[in-house]
C-alpha positions as CSV (number, residue, x, y, z in Angstrom):
1,X,11.6,79.8,-7.1
2,X,10.3,80.4,-3.5
3,X,7.7,82.7,-4.9
4,X,6.3,80.0,-7.2
5,X,6.5,77.4,-4.4
6,X,4.4,79.8,-2.3
7,X,1.9,80.0,-5.1
8,X,1.7,76.2,-5.3
9,X,1.2,76.0,-1.5
10,X,-1.5,78.6,-1.6
11,X,-3.3,76.8,-4.4
12,X,-3.2,73.5,-2.5
13,X,-4.7,75.3,0.5
14,X,-7.3,77.3,-1.5
15,X,-8.5,74.2,-3.3
16,X,-8.6,72.3,0.0
17,X,-6.2,69.6,-1.4
18,X,-4.6,69.9,2.0
19,X,-5.9,71.8,5.0
20,X,-2.7,73.3,6.4
21,X,0.9,74.1,5.7
22,X,1.7,71.5,8.3
23,X,-0.1,68.8,6.2
24,X,1.9,69.8,3.1
25,X,5.1,69.8,5.1
26,X,4.4,66.2,6.3
27,X,3.7,65.0,2.8
28,X,7.0,66.7,1.6
29,X,8.9,65.1,4.5
30,X,10.0,68.4,6.0
31,X,9.3,70.0,9.4
32,X,6.7,72.6,9.9
33,X,9.4,75.1,10.9
34,X,11.3,74.5,7.7
35,X,8.1,74.9,5.8
36,X,7.5,78.2,7.5
37,X,11.0,79.4,6.5
38,X,10.3,78.4,2.9
39,X,7.0,80.3,3.0
40,X,8.9,83.4,4.3
41,X,11.6,82.9,1.7
42,X,14.2,82.5,4.4
43,X,15.3,79.2,3.0
44,X,15.8,78.0,-0.6
45,X,13.9,75.1,-1.9
46,X,16.1,72.0,-2.3
47,X,16.2,69.6,-5.2
48,X,14.8,66.9,-2.8
49,X,11.7,69.1,-2.0
50,X,11.1,69.7,-5.7
51,X,11.4,66.0,-6.4
52,X,9.0,65.1,-3.5
53,X,6.6,67.8,-4.6
54,X,6.5,66.3,-8.1
55,X,5.7,62.9,-6.7
56,X,3.1,64.0,-4.1
57,X,1.4,66.6,-6.2
58,X,1.7,65.4,-9.9
59,X,-0.8,68.1,-11.1
60,X,1.9,70.8,-10.8
61,X,4.4,71.5,-13.6
62,X,7.8,71.3,-12.1
63,X,9.3,73.2,-15.0
64,X,7.1,76.1,-14.0
65,X,8.3,75.8,-10.4
66,X,12.0,75.7,-11.5
67,X,12.2,78.1,-14.4
68,X,8.7,79.6,-14.7
69,X,8.2,77.9,-18.0
70,X,4.6,77.0,-18.9
71,X,1.7,77.0,-16.5
72,X,1.6,76.1,-12.8
73,X,-0.9,73.2,-13.5
74,X,-0.2,70.5,-16.0
75,X,-2.9,70.7,-18.7
76,X,-3.2,66.9,-18.8
77,X,-4.5,66.7,-15.2
78,X,-7.8,68.0,-14.0
79,X,-8.1,68.5,-10.3
80,X,-11.6,67.6,-9.0
81,X,-12.5,68.0,-5.3
82,X,-15.1,65.5,-4.2
83,X,-17.2,66.2,-1.1
84,X,-14.6,68.7,0.0
85,X,-12.3,66.1,1.5
86,X,-11.1,63.5,-1.1
87,X,-9.1,64.6,-4.1
88,X,-9.1,62.7,-7.4
89,X,-6.7,63.3,-10.2
90,X,-8.0,62.3,-13.7
91,X,-6.5,62.9,-17.1
92,X,-8.3,64.9,-19.8
93,X,-8.8,61.7,-21.7
94,X,-10.5,60.0,-18.8
95,X,-12.6,63.1,-18.1
96,X,-13.7,63.1,-21.8
97,X,-14.6,59.4,-21.5
98,X,-16.8,60.2,-18.5
99,X,-18.5,63.0,-20.4
100,X,-19.2,60.7,-23.4
101,X,-20.7,58.1,-21.1
102,X,-22.9,60.6,-19.4
103,X,-24.0,61.9,-22.8
104,X,-25.0,58.4,-23.8
105,X,-27.0,58.0,-20.6
106,X,-28.7,61.4,-21.3
107,X,-29.6,60.3,-24.9
108,X,-31.2,57.0,-23.5
109,X,-33.1,59.0,-21.0
110,X,-34.4,61.4,-23.6
111,X,-35.5,58.4,-25.8
112,X,-37.4,57.0,-22.9
113,X,-39.1,60.4,-22.2
114,X,-40.0,60.7,-25.9
115,X,-41.6,57.2,-25.9
116,X,-43.6,58.0,-22.7
117,X,-44.8,61.3,-24.3
118,X,-45.8,59.4,-27.4
119,X,-47.8,56.8,-25.3
120,X,-49.5,59.5,-23.4
121,X,-50.5,61.4,-26.5
122,X,-52.1,58.2,-27.9
123,X,-54.5,58.0,-24.9
């Protein structure tokens, strides 16, 4: 399980969800020393850490962490990093709703462009 925990920590750092192992340790309620031991597989991951990880980082599939079943990331959550510092979690349903709304806006813009072209052609 430590190997998968390390993969999660590396993902969090690579995607800049957090900026250091110490930041992750703070959110998980553990010391930086204990975090270091976990990362070196010197300590086993406790049920409390797994539970806290699930609450703090809901985008990760805890079954994958525990028994390597499924994928590391839940498919129902899309991680989107905004301006490199704020992280927003949105569901696929919300993401699709945003795409549909943007599509409507694009259609309206295209209609306006077509009308303008039509007016220009008449002159």
